[in-house]
Backbone as a ProteinNet text record, in pm:
[ID]
protein_1_A
[PRIMARY]
XXXXXXXXXXXXXXXXXXXXXXXXXXXXXXXXXXXXXXXXXXXXXXXXXXXXXXXXXXXXXXXXXXXXXXXX
[TERTIARY]
13477.3	13595	13708.9	13704.1	13805.7	13945.4	13956.6	14088	14144.5	14066	14112.1	14163.9	14295.5	14357.7	14457	14478.3	14571.4	14693.5	14759.9	14875.6	14830.7	14891.1	14850.9	14884.9	14788.2	14810.9	14822.3	14777.8	14792.6	14660.5	14548.9	14420.9	14399.2	14344.7	14320.9	14180.2	14102.8	13965.6	13965.1	13883.4	13865.7	13716.8	13682.2	13543.3	13534.5	13440.3	13410.7	13284.7	13303.4	13188.5	13093.9	13145.6	13060.7	12958.4	12993.4	12902.7	12807.3	12840.8	12762.7	12621.6	12523.1	12383.1	12327.5	12414.4	12378.1	12274.1	12283.5	12187.3	12216.2	12341.5	12377.3	12413.3	12409.1	12441.6	12584.1	12679.2	12818.8	12833	12769	12773.7	12706.8	12596.7	12521.2	12599.1	12673	12737.3	12882.2	12944	13084.9	13099.2	13178.1	13191.5	13275.6	13346.4	13433.4	13399.6	13281.5	13235	13337.3	13391.5	13489.7	13421.5	13295.6	13222.9	13104.2	13073.2	12955.6	12896.9	12767.8	12706	12721.3	12782.1	12803.9	12764	12674.4	12626.7	12579.1	12507.8	12446.4	12537.9	12655.9	12750.1	12823.7	12868	12950.6	13086.9	13146.2	13281.1	13357.8	13484.1	13571.6	13620.2	13574.1	13605.6	13715.4	13746.8	13851.5	13922.7	13994.3	14058.6	14144.3	14216.9	14309.1	14239.3	14109.4	14035.9	13975.2	13991.1	13936	14012.1	13936.9	13998.7	13987	13945.4	13936	13849.1	13739.8	13651.4	13565.2	13542.1	13463.9	13314.7	13268.2	13123.9	13065.8	13133.5	13083.3	13079.9	13185	13193.5	13082.8	13063.5	12963.9	12820.3	12798.6	12663.4	12634.7	12731.7	12710.5	12640.5	12519.9	12444.3	12497.5	12588.8	12639.4	12791	12853.1	12998	13082.3	13044.5	13118.9	13241.6	13251.1	13361.2	13441	13569.2	13651.8	13754.7	13797	13898.3	13961.8	14088.7	14158.6	14183.3	14097.2	14108.7	14245.2	14297.6	14422.1	14547.4	14537.3	14656.8	14703.1	14608.9	14643.5	14641.5
-688	-605.6	-654.3	-777.4	-829.5	-824.2	-824.5	-824	-683	-579.5	-442.3	-399	-397.9	-363.7	-250.9	-175.6	-64.5	-100.1	-6.2	-35.2	-104.5	-215.7	-294	-221.7	-218.6	-168.3	-18	60.2	204.7	281	219.4	289.2	340.6	461	523.1	497.3	414.4	385.5	320.5	376.2	316.2	309.7	216.8	193.2	177.1	247.6	230.1	144.3	16.2	-75	-35.8	25.9	68.3	172.1	254.6	357.6	307.2	198.7	147	107	150.9	115.1	18.4	-35.7	-137	-88.4	37.3	90.2	39.8	1	-53.6	48.1	176.1	279.3	265.7	236.1	222.9	112.4	0.5	-111	-72.5	-0.9	36.9	132.8	227.1	331	301.1	203.2	173.7	115.9	182	133.8	6.8	-32.5	-150.4	-258.8	-251	-351	-376.2	-267.9	-277.1	-312	-271.7	-290.4	-383.4	-459.7	-546.9	-545.6	-573.9	-593.7	-740.3	-762.9	-898.5	-900.3	-989.5	-1000.8	-867.4	-791.3	-668.6	-548.1	-554.3	-442	-436	-316.1	-302.1	-364.3	-417.9	-474.8	-430.1	-397.6	-372.7	-509.8	-553.3	-688.2	-691.5	-577.2	-572.7	-437.3	-417.3	-289.1	-238.5	-325.4	-284.2	-244.1	-267.2	-222.1	-82.9	-26	106.8	211.9	294.6	401.6	536.8	533.9	654.2	762.8	722.1	818.4	895.9	838.4	905.4	882.4	801.8	777.7	718.3	625	561.8	662.5	740.6	840.7	944.1	992.7	1097.1	1048.1	918.2	864.2	795.5	786.8	724.3	824.5	790.9	886.2	903.8	817.3	825	846	877.9	904.5	789.8	667.9	550.2	522.6	590.6	567.6	695.9	678.1	793.6	752.4	849.4	826.7	961	956.9	1076.5	1058.1	1114.5	1093.1	1131.9	1047.1	1075.1	1027.9	986.1	941.3	806.6	711.6	579.1	575.1
1206.5	1191.2	1280.4	1320.5	1410.9	1350.3	1218.1	1156.4	1140.1	1170.7	1161.6	1297.8	1314	1440.9	1419.3	1523.3	1518.6	1602.4	1657.7	1741.5	1869.6	1900.5	2017.2	2147.3	2238.1	2372.4	2388.1	2290.7	2302.4	2316.7	2295.9	2305.5	2447.8	2458.2	2588.4	2642.1	2574.1	2616.7	2754.2	2845	2977.3	3008.3	3094.3	3132.5	3283.3	3343.1	3485.3	3496.1	3525.3	3534.2	3646.6	3751.4	3862.7	3819.3	3723	3674	3566.1	3499.4	3386.9	3431.4	3351.6	3378.8	3273.4	3190	3089.9	2990.3	2948.3	2850.8	2708.8	2681.2	2551.1	2444.8	2478.6	2379.2	2327.4	2413.4	2370.2	2265.3	2289.8	2194.7	2063.5	2072.4	1953	1863.7	1921.4	1840.8	1802.7	1862.2	1832.7	1691.8	1605.1	1468.1	1454.6	1560.2	1551.7	1652.7	1711.2	1808	1919.2	1972.2	2080.6	2212.7	2227.7	2353.1	2334.8	2441.7	2443.4	2583.2	2592	2722.6	2760.7	2875.9	2925.8	3072.6	3109	3246.8	3303.3	3222.5	3269.4	3282.8	3224.3	3226.7	3093.7	3057.1	2937.6	2964.5	2860	2867.3	2744.7	2760.8	2646.6	2600.9	2483.5	2437.1	2331.4	2273	2170.4	2177.1	2285.3	2315.1	2199.3	2133.4	2026.9	1897.1	1886.3	1768	1786.8	1905.4	1932.8	1851.9	1779.1	1699.6	1769.9	1895.2	1978.8	1916.1	1853.6	1787.4	1886	2004.1	2106.6	2099.2	2006.5	1993.2	2121.1	2180.4	2302.9	2417.7	2430.4	2537.3	2522.3	2401.7	2376.8	2393.4	2387.4	2398.2	2531.2	2618	2749.2	2841.5	2887.9	2969.8	3112.3	3154.7	3292.2	3297.6	3185.1	3178.7	3233.6	3197.5	3241.9	3155.5	3040.8	2948.7	2931.3	2903.4	2869.2	2765.5	2686.1	2583.9	2551	2515.7	2470.6	2321.4	2236.2	2091.4	2037.8	1950.8	1881.5	1952.4	2077.4	2149.5	2097.6	2086.8	2038.4	1891.1
[MASK]
++++++++++++++++++++++++++++++++++++++++++++++++++++++++++++++++++++++++

């Protein structure tokens, strides 16, 4: 889905790598592959493809992610 992009630079998705426990849930549930596990931590790899659905936030067991749905 790399060719499906929204408004550049407006997504509110944030990640606290310090809190990440590398469970992989965010990567598993993201419908646009915005997140990946890299070197034992989640990484936002395609910020502009985030549709702010909240799937990653709702499935993160340690609240390492946040998003304000509908802003971007």
